C-alpha positions as CSV (number, residue, x, y, z in Angstrom):
1,M,-11.0,-17.9,11.5
2,T,-12.5,-21.1,10.1
3,K,-10.8,-24.4,9.4
4,S,-11.4,-23.6,5.7
5,G,-9.1,-20.8,5.5
6,V,-11.7,-18.2,4.6
7,I,-13.4,-15.6,7.1
8,N,-16.4,-13.6,6.2
9,L,-16.3,-9.9,7.4
10,H,-19.2,-7.7,6.6
11,G,-20.1,-9.8,3.5
12,R,-16.6,-10.1,1.7
13,Q,-14.4,-13.2,1.8
14,Y,-10.9,-13.1,3.1
15,K,-8.4,-16.1,2.2
16,T,-5.5,-16.7,4.5
17,V,-2.4,-16.5,3.1
18,A,-1.8,-20.3,3.8
19,L,-4.9,-21.0,1.7
20,R,-3.7,-18.8,-1.0
21,V,-0.2,-20.7,-1.2
22,H,-2.0,-24.1,-1.2
23,E,-4.1,-23.0,-3.9
24,F,-1.4,-21.7,-6.0
25,R,0.8,-24.9,-5.2
26,E,-1.9,-27.1,-6.5
27,K,-1.6,-25.6,-10.0
28,H,1.9,-24.2,-10.0
29,S,4.5,-26.7,-8.3
30,I,7.8,-26.0,-7.4
31,E,9.0,-29.1,-9.4
32,D,7.4,-27.3,-12.4
33,G,9.7,-24.5,-11.8
34,W,7.1,-21.8,-10.3
35,A,8.6,-19.6,-7.4
36,I,7.4,-17.7,-4.5
37,L,10.4,-15.3,-3.9
38,T,10.6,-12.9,-1.0
39,S,13.2,-10.3,-0.3
40,I,14.1,-7.8,2.5
41,V,13.9,-4.2,1.1
42,V,14.4,-2.5,4.7
43,C,14.7,-4.1,8.1
44,N,15.7,-1.8,10.8
45,D,14.6,-1.1,14.5
46,Q,11.3,0.6,13.6
47,T,10.2,-0.9,9.9
48,V,10.3,-3.8,8.1
49,L,9.4,-3.6,4.3
50,M,9.1,-6.8,2.3
51,R,8.9,-7.8,-1.5
52,C,7.4,-11.0,-2.8
53,D,7.6,-12.0,-6.6
54,I,5.8,-14.9,-8.2
55,V,8.1,-16.0,-10.8
56,N,7.0,-18.6,-13.5
57,P,9.0,-21.5,-15.1
58,S,10.8,-19.1,-17.7
59,G,11.9,-16.5,-15.0
60,A,9.5,-13.9,-15.6
61,T,7.9,-12.1,-12.6
62,I,4.1,-12.6,-13.2
63,A,2.9,-10.7,-9.8
64,T,4.6,-8.8,-7.3
65,G,3.4,-8.0,-3.6
66,Q,5.0,-5.5,-1.0
67,A,4.2,-5.1,2.6
68,E,5.3,-2.8,5.6
69,E,5.1,-3.6,9.2
70,K,6.2,-1.3,12.1
71,R,8.0,-2.7,15.0
72,S,6.5,-2.4,18.3
73,S,7.0,-3.0,21.9
74,R,4.1,-5.5,22.5
75,G,1.9,-7.9,20.2
76,I,3.2,-9.9,17.4
77,N,5.3,-7.2,16.0
78,A,7.3,-7.1,19.1
79,S,8.9,-10.6,18.2
80,S,7.8,-11.4,14.8
81,A,7.5,-8.1,12.7
82,L,9.7,-9.7,9.9
83,E,7.6,-12.8,9.6
84,V,4.2,-11.1,9.6
85,C,5.3,-8.8,6.9
86,E,6.8,-11.6,4.8
87,T,3.3,-13.3,5.0
88,S,1.6,-10.3,4.0
89,A,3.9,-9.8,0.9
90,V,3.4,-13.2,-0.1
91,G,-0.4,-13.0,0.2
92,R,-0.7,-9.7,-1.8
93,A,1.4,-11.1,-4.5
94,L,-0.8,-13.9,-4.8
95,A,-3.8,-12.0,-5.0
96,A,-2.1,-10.0,-7.7
97,A,-1.5,-13.2,-9.2
98,G,-5.4,-14.1,-8.9
99,Y,-5.3,-16.0,-5.7
100,G,-7.3,-13.5,-3.6
101,G,-10.7,-14.5,-3.2
102,S,-13.0,-11.7,-3.4
103,E,-10.7,-9.5,-1.5
104,Y,-6.9,-8.3,-2.2
105,A,-6.2,-8.3,1.8
106,S,-5.6,-11.7,3.4
107,A,-7.4,-12.7,6.3
108,D,-4.2,-12.5,8.0
109,E,-3.5,-8.8,7.1
110,L,-7.0,-8.0,8.1
111,A,-6.5,-9.6,11.4
112,S,-3.5,-7.7,12.0
113,A,-5.2,-4.3,11.2
114,I,-7.8,-5.3,13.6
115,G,-5.4,-5.8,16.2
116,Q,-3.5,-2.6,15.5
117,Q,-6.8,-0.6,15.6
118,R,-7.6,-2.1,19.0
119,D,-4.3,-1.2,20.2
120,W,-4.6,2.2,19.0
121,G,-7.9,2.9,20.4
122,A,-6.8,1.7,23.9
123,W,-3.8,3.8,23.9
124,S,-5.9,6.8,22.6
125,R,-8.5,6.2,25.4
126,R,-5.8,6.0,28.2
127,R,-4.1,9.3,26.6
128,D,-7.4,11.2,26.4
129,G,-9.4,9.8,29.5
C-alpha cells in the first residue's frame, strides 16, 4: 500500500476506502447535509452483511453498497468481521457514487480477497498433501 491511498495491481488502480471517504468529504461535507449511512442487515456467528447508503442533503439516496463477510477462527475476520464488512460496504457505495478510481473494488477489499485466497490455498494444500 502506498501513502497515496492507491495501489496498482496488474495495471489497475485501486483506492482505499479512507481515500474514497476523504475525496467524497472534500466535495460533500457533513455540514452541508451529506451522509454516509451504514446499517447491519445480518450479523450472526457465521455471517455479517452490511449496507451503506450515500444520502444527499434532500434525504435522497444517491448510491448504495452492500458487503458480506464470513466470520473465521483466525485472521482479521476472527475479531473484526463487522468492521471489515462495514468498510467494504462504504467503499462500494462510494464507488457507485463515482469515487472508485478505475476499479469498483477498493484496495481494502482486494487485500482481504488476496488474504482469503492465501488462507484457502494453504488449507487446501494441507488437506490434499
